[in-house]
C-alpha positions as a Python dict, from the first residue, in 0.01 Angstrom:
ca = {
    (1, 'M'): (0, 0, 0),
    (2, 'A'): (308, 161, -151),
    (3, 'T'): (361, 360, 164),
    (4, 'S'): (328, 48, 378),
    (5, 'T'): (578, -137, 162),
    (6, 'G'): (815, 154, 187),
    (7, 'K'): (794, 154, 564),
    (8, 'G'): (850, -221, 572),
    (9, 'G'): (1152, -191, 347),
    (10, 'E'): (1287, 90, 560),
    (11, 'T'): (1241, -119, 874),
    (12, 'R'): (1424, -413, 719),
    (13, 'S'): (1702, -182, 607),
    (14, 'E'): (1739, -45, 959),
    (15, 'A'): (1743, -399, 1096),
    (16, 'R'): (2019, -497, 855),
    (17, 'S'): (2216, -186, 947),
    (18, 'G'): (2181, -267, 1317),
    (19, 'L'): (2287, -626, 1256),
    (20, 'L'): (2595, -511, 1065),
    (21, 'L'): (2674, -273, 1351),
    (22, 'V'): (2667, -541, 1622),
    (23, 'S'): (2802, -829, 1412),
    (24, 'P'): (3174, -769, 1494),
    (25, 'T'): (3098, -771, 1867),
    (26, 'L'): (2870, -1072, 1826),
    (27, 'I'): (3133, -1268, 1635),
    (28, 'Y'): (3397, -1171, 1892),
    (29, 'A'): (3174, -1287, 2179),
    (30, 'V'): (3093, -1616, 2004),
    (31, 'L'): (3457, -1694, 1931),
    (32, 'L'): (3598, -1598, 2270),
    (33, 'L'): (3309, -1689, 2501),
    (34, 'A'): (3050, -1921, 2353),
    (35, 'A'): (3297, -2146, 2170),
    (36, 'P'): (3516, -2215, 2478),
    (37, 'L'): (3207, -2278, 2692),
    (38, 'A'): (3070, -2518, 2433),
    (39, 'T'): (3406, -2697, 2424),
    (40, 'V'): (3411, -2734, 2803),
    (41, 'L'): (3054, -2864, 2799),
    (42, 'F'): (3145, -3112, 2524),
    (43, 'Y'): (3440, -3247, 2720),
    (44, 'S'): (3233, -3271, 3039),
    (45, 'L'): (2987, -3503, 2863),
    (46, 'S'): (3260, -3707, 2691),
    (47, 'L'): (3378, -4037, 2837),
    (48, 'R'): (3743, -4137, 2834),
    (49, 'D'): (3659, -4476, 2682),
    (50, 'G'): (3437, -4317, 2416),
    (51, 'G'): (3075, -4209, 2397),
    (52, 'F'): (2885, -3956, 2602),
    (53, 'G'): (2722, -3962, 2943),
    (54, 'L'): (2689, -3801, 3284),
    (55, 'E'): (2947, -4018, 3460),
    (56, 'N'): (3192, -3727, 3487),
    (57, 'Y'): (2932, -3521, 3670),
    (58, 'A'): (2851, -3812, 3902),
    (59, 'T'): (3221, -3842, 3987),
    (60, 'A'): (3259, -3466, 4036),
    (61, 'W'): (2953, -3432, 4258),
    (62, 'S'): (3024, -3737, 4473),
    (63, 'D'): (3386, -3642, 4543),
    (64, 'R'): (3410, -3514, 4900),
    (65, 'I'): (3712, -3298, 4815),
    (66, 'N'): (3519, -3119, 4541),
    (67, 'Q'): (3233, -3054, 4780),
    (68, 'L'): (3464, -2909, 5043),
    (69, 'L'): (3648, -2693, 4790),
    (70, 'I'): (3324, -2554, 4647),
    (71, 'M'): (3206, -2466, 4998),
    (72, 'R'): (3541, -2302, 5075),
    (73, 'S'): (3528, -2108, 4748),
    (74, 'L'): (3176, -1985, 4822),
    (75, 'T'): (3268, -1893, 5180),
    (76, 'V'): (3575, -1699, 5073),
    (77, 'S'): (3387, -1531, 4789),
    (78, 'F'): (3098, -1430, 5015),
    (79, 'S'): (3343, -1290, 5269),
    (80, 'V'): (3537, -1100, 5003),
    (81, 'T'): (3217, -963, 4850),
    (82, 'L'): (3082, -849, 5186),
    (83, 'A'): (3409, -687, 5290),
    (84, 'T'): (3460, -521, 4952),
    (85, 'V'): (3110, -376, 4919),
    (86, 'V'): (3096, -261, 5283),
    (87, 'L'): (3428, -80, 5243),
    (88, 'A'): (3355, 46, 4891),
    (89, 'Y'): (3016, 202, 4964),
    (90, 'P'): (3144, 475, 5201),
    (91, 'V'): (3417, 568, 4952),
    (92, 'A'): (3168, 593, 4666),
    (93, 'Y'): (2923, 783, 4889),
    (94, 'F'): (3190, 1032, 4993),
    (95, 'V'): (3303, 1096, 4637),
    (96, 'S'): (2945, 1134, 4512),
    (97, 'F'): (2803, 1355, 4788),
    (98, 'Y'): (3094, 1540, 4948),
    (99, 'V'): (3356, 1590, 4678),
    (100, 'K'): (3318, 1898, 4460),
    (101, 'P'): (3205, 1818, 4103),
    (102, 'E'): (3525, 1956, 3950),
    (103, 'R'): (3736, 1722, 4167),
    (104, 'K'): (3538, 1400, 4121),
    (105, 'S'): (3733, 1304, 3812),
    (106, 'L'): (4057, 1333, 4013),
    (107, 'W'): (3920, 1102, 4282),
    (108, 'L'): (3807, 849, 4022),
    (109, 'F'): (4151, 869, 3868),
    (110, 'L'): (4309, 790, 4204),
    (111, 'I'): (4070, 499, 4258),
    (112, 'T'): (4175, 342, 3927),
    (113, 'I'): (4548, 366, 4002),
    (114, 'P'): (4566, 0, 4116),
    (115, 'F'): (4468, -97, 3761),
    (116, 'W'): (4803, 40, 3646),
    (117, 'T'): (4983, -264, 3784),
    (118, 'S'): (4929, -629, 3709),
    (119, 'Y'): (4693, -826, 3929),
    (120, 'L'): (4970, -1076, 3987),
    (121, 'I'): (5208, -803, 4106),
    (122, 'R'): (4948, -676, 4354),
    (123, 'V'): (4905, -1026, 4494),
    (124, 'F'): (5282, -1064, 4528),
    (125, 'L'): (5296, -731, 4714),
    (126, 'W'): (5044, -858, 4968),
    (127, 'K'): (5255, -1170, 5008),
    (128, 'V'): (5551, -945, 5088),
    (129, 'I'): (5342, -742, 5332),
    (130, 'L'): (5195, -1043, 5514),
    (131, 'G'): (5495, -1275, 5486),
    (132, 'Y'): (5684, -1431, 5776),
    (133, 'N'): (5962, -1175, 5727),
    (134, 'G'): (5730, -924, 5563),
    (135, 'V'): (5660, -559, 5624),
    (136, 'I'): (5412, -609, 5909),
    (137, 'N'): (5623, -854, 6105),
    (138, 'S'): (5942, -654, 6050),
    (139, 'G'): (5770, -335, 6161),
    (140, 'L'): (5625, -491, 6476),
    (141, 'I'): (5961, -643, 6568),
    (142, 'S'): (6144, -313, 6513),
    (143, 'L'): (5892, -140, 6741),
    (144, 'G'): (5947, -401, 7007),
    (145, 'L'): (5584, -512, 7009),
    (146, 'I'): (5664, -876, 6927),
    (147, 'D'): (5972, -1091, 6974),
    (148, 'E'): (5927, -1322, 6677),
    (149, 'P'): (5729, -1300, 6351),
    (150, 'L'): (5358, -1375, 6366),
    (151, 'Q'): (5246, -1674, 6167),
    (152, 'A'): (4874, -1605, 6205),
    (153, 'I'): (4869, -1324, 5948),
    (154, 'N'): (4969, -1535, 5650),
    (155, 'Y'): (4859, -1857, 5482),
    (156, 'N'): (4504, -1835, 5616),
    (157, 'V'): (4156, -1738, 5500),
    (158, 'P'): (4161, -1380, 5647),
    (159, 'A'): (4480, -1304, 5453),
    (160, 'L'): (4315, -1443, 5141),
    (161, 'V'): (4004, -1232, 5196),
    (162, 'M'): (4210, -920, 5262),
    (163, 'T'): (4412, -962, 4944),
    (164, 'L'): (4110, -1027, 4723),
    (165, 'A'): (3912, -741, 4879),
    (166, 'H'): (4193, -499, 4799),
    (167, 'A'): (4230, -632, 4445),
    (168, 'Y'): (3859, -596, 4363),
    (169, 'A'): (3785, -275, 4556),
    (170, 'P'): (3787, -47, 4247),
    (171, 'F'): (3543, -282, 4073),
    (172, 'A'): (3299, -226, 4360),
    (173, 'I'): (3352, 146, 4408),
    (174, 'L'): (3287, 251, 4048),
    (175, 'P'): (2940, 96, 3990),
    (176, 'I'): (2819, 213, 4332),
    (177, 'F'): (2945, 564, 4255),
    (178, 'V'): (2763, 568, 3920),
    (179, 'S'): (2442, 455, 4090),
    (180, 'L'): (2473, 724, 4358),
    (181, 'E'): (2537, 991, 4096),
    (182, 'K'): (2205, 907, 3927),
    (183, 'I'): (2003, 975, 4242),
    (184, 'D'): (1794, 1289, 4218),
    (185, 'R'): (1907, 1505, 4510),
    (186, 'S'): (1557, 1651, 4538),
    (187, 'F'): (1441, 1315, 4678),
    (188, 'L'): (1685, 1354, 4965),
    (189, 'E'): (1577, 1712, 5025),
    (190, 'A'): (1214, 1602, 5030),
    (191, 'G'): (1294, 1339, 5292),
    (192, 'R'): (1463, 1593, 5513),
    (193, 'D'): (1179, 1840, 5464),
    (194, 'L'): (939, 1573, 5589),
    (195, 'G'): (1136, 1547, 5912),
    (196, 'E'): (1346, 1240, 5838),
    (197, 'S'): (1690, 1227, 5994),
    (198, 'Q'): (1996, 1192, 5775),
    (199, 'I'): (2034, 827, 5873),
    (200, 'M'): (1670, 743, 5799),
    (201, 'T'): (1688, 932, 5470),
    (202, 'F'): (1988, 720, 5376),
    (203, 'I'): (1814, 395, 5475),
    (204, 'R'): (1478, 472, 5313),
    (205, 'V'): (1588, 673, 5007),
    (206, 'T'): (1959, 662, 4922),
    (207, 'L'): (2027, 294, 4985),
    (208, 'P'): (1726, 156, 4789),
    (209, 'L'): (1794, 388, 4496),
    (210, 'S'): (2160, 287, 4489),
    (211, 'M'): (2088, -87, 4500),
    (212, 'P'): (2144, -135, 4123),
    (213, 'G'): (2503, -25, 4174),
    (214, 'V'): (2537, -246, 4482),
    (215, 'I'): (2402, -543, 4285),
    (216, 'A'): (2651, -477, 4007),
    (217, 'A'): (2935, -451, 4259),
    (218, 'V'): (2833, -774, 4432),
    (219, 'L'): (2818, -971, 4108),
    (220, 'I'): (3139, -818, 3972),
    (221, 'V'): (3326, -920, 4287),
    (222, 'F'): (3152, -1248, 4372),
    (223, 'I'): (3169, -1423, 4035),
    (224, 'P'): (3544, -1387, 3960),
    (225, 'T'): (3657, -1449, 4318),
    (226, 'V'): (3491, -1791, 4317),
    (227, 'G'): (3710, -1887, 4023),
    (228, 'D'): (4032, -1725, 4145),
    (229, 'Y'): (4326, -1964, 4166),
    (230, 'V'): (4632, -1738, 4165),
    (231, 'T'): (4564, -1575, 4503),
    (232, 'P'): (4495, -1902, 4694),
    (233, 'D'): (4815, -2046, 4549),
    (234, 'L'): (5033, -1748, 4647),
    (235, 'I'): (4872, -1609, 4963),
    (236, 'G'): (4748, -1947, 5081),
    (237, 'G'): (5086, -2105, 5017),
    (238, 'G'): (4918, -2400, 4849),
    (239, 'K'): (4747, -2486, 5181),
    (240, 'L'): (4412, -2323, 5096),
    (241, 'P'): (4316, -2447, 4749),
    (242, 'M'): (3983, -2345, 4604),
    (243, 'I'): (3773, -2505, 4334),
    (244, 'A'): (3967, -2330, 4056),
    (245, 'N'): (4290, -2487, 4182),
    (246, 'R'): (4117, -2824, 4171),
    (247, 'I'): (4007, -2764, 3813),
    (248, 'E'): (4356, -2654, 3710),
    (249, 'G'): (4515, -2958, 3870),
    (250, 'T'): (4266, -3200, 3713),
    (251, 'L'): (4298, -3049, 3366),
    (252, 'L'): (4671, -2988, 3350),
    (253, 'K'): (4847, -3204, 3609),
    (254, 'Q'): (4623, -3510, 3585),
    (255, 'N'): (4547, -3447, 3216),
    (256, 'N'): (4185, -3543, 3276),
    (257, 'R'): (3999, -3298, 3055),
    (258, 'E'): (3665, -3474, 3095),
    (259, 'L'): (3652, -3468, 3474),
    (260, 'G'): (3808, -3123, 3494),
    (261, 'S'): (3547, -2987, 3254),
    (262, 'A'): (3268, -3147, 3459),
    (263, 'I'): (3401, -2981, 3776),
    (264, 'A'): (3424, -2647, 3590),
    (265, 'V'): (3065, -2671, 3463),
    (266, 'T'): (2951, -2766, 3814),
    (267, 'A'): (3124, -2460, 3959),
    (268, 'M'): (2963, -2238, 3694),
    (269, 'L'): (2620, -2379, 3774),
    (270, 'V'): (2669, -2320, 4147),
    (271, 'V'): (2776, -1959, 4085),
    (272, 'A'): (2480, -1905, 3849),
    (273, 'I'): (2232, -2042, 4103),
    (274, 'V'): (2372, -1831, 4387),
    (275, 'S'): (2367, -1520, 4166),
    (276, 'V'): (2005, -1579, 4061),
    (277, 'V'): (1901, -1636, 4424),
    (278, 'F'): (2070, -1310, 4523),
    (279, 'L'): (1896, -1120, 4244),
    (280, 'L'): (1557, -1260, 4348),
    (281, 'L'): (1616, -1168, 4712),
    (282, 'N'): (1725, -821, 4608),
    (283, 'R'): (1412, -778, 4396),
    (284, 'R'): (1200, -872, 4696),
    (285, 'F'): (1398, -622, 4907),
    (286, 'L'): (1332, -344, 4657),
    (287, 'K'): (961, -423, 4648),
    (288, 'G'): (949, -417, 5026),
    (289, 'A'): (1132, -82, 5031),
    (290, 'K'): (869, 68, 4804),
}
């Protein structure tokens, strides 16, 4: 009995030590994440004339503009995610499989160089590059390929996708690289020994084993791009607002915290549902690959 009590006391002591260890992070997360979310949820359920109800959500969901902006946000985010992951995977694959181990840290260092500058500055640079009198138009005119600046390369969805894909590329490359590094190279050798071509070995072995990194990259890119409002405002020239711009305008310009919060919660729910659906489809894909 004494021994049992001692073990129980030791377990409780370890639990207290673990709680003390994570408590600063827990408090930080509650103050900076949970509290703001609870505040937004509170405002979304509050009525301007007093009381609580779901009228704000009814207004947000029935508004045709909100519906169109959510669809545009999802379309742009899907496009950015697809472009970013498709372009990031070959880079991560090259660094993981073809770069010498002693030089991988240098390549990772180069990949993180864009983080040295502000996100806003990078967006402004793309505005300079794609602008009416920007680098591309000036270069094409100086080469005699066009007579007047092209207007089709700015203030449109492709320009928005290009800018966001560049901004989030490092976020996609790094998790895919980590996932590729964890793959046991003997699995690939076994596939080749069994007569599989390099392409089939990649499809049947490398790609499924690297899917955790791909999932991480997809979620890391998809979730923040849905809520991006700086890039649509600058690159879109105010002509391509997304749902985040609608939320910002409702909260700050119209000073309607209740409706703005309801739109924000709605956007979060849509993103959560799409993310869960993607995870379920990916799980089915992994089971089928096995």
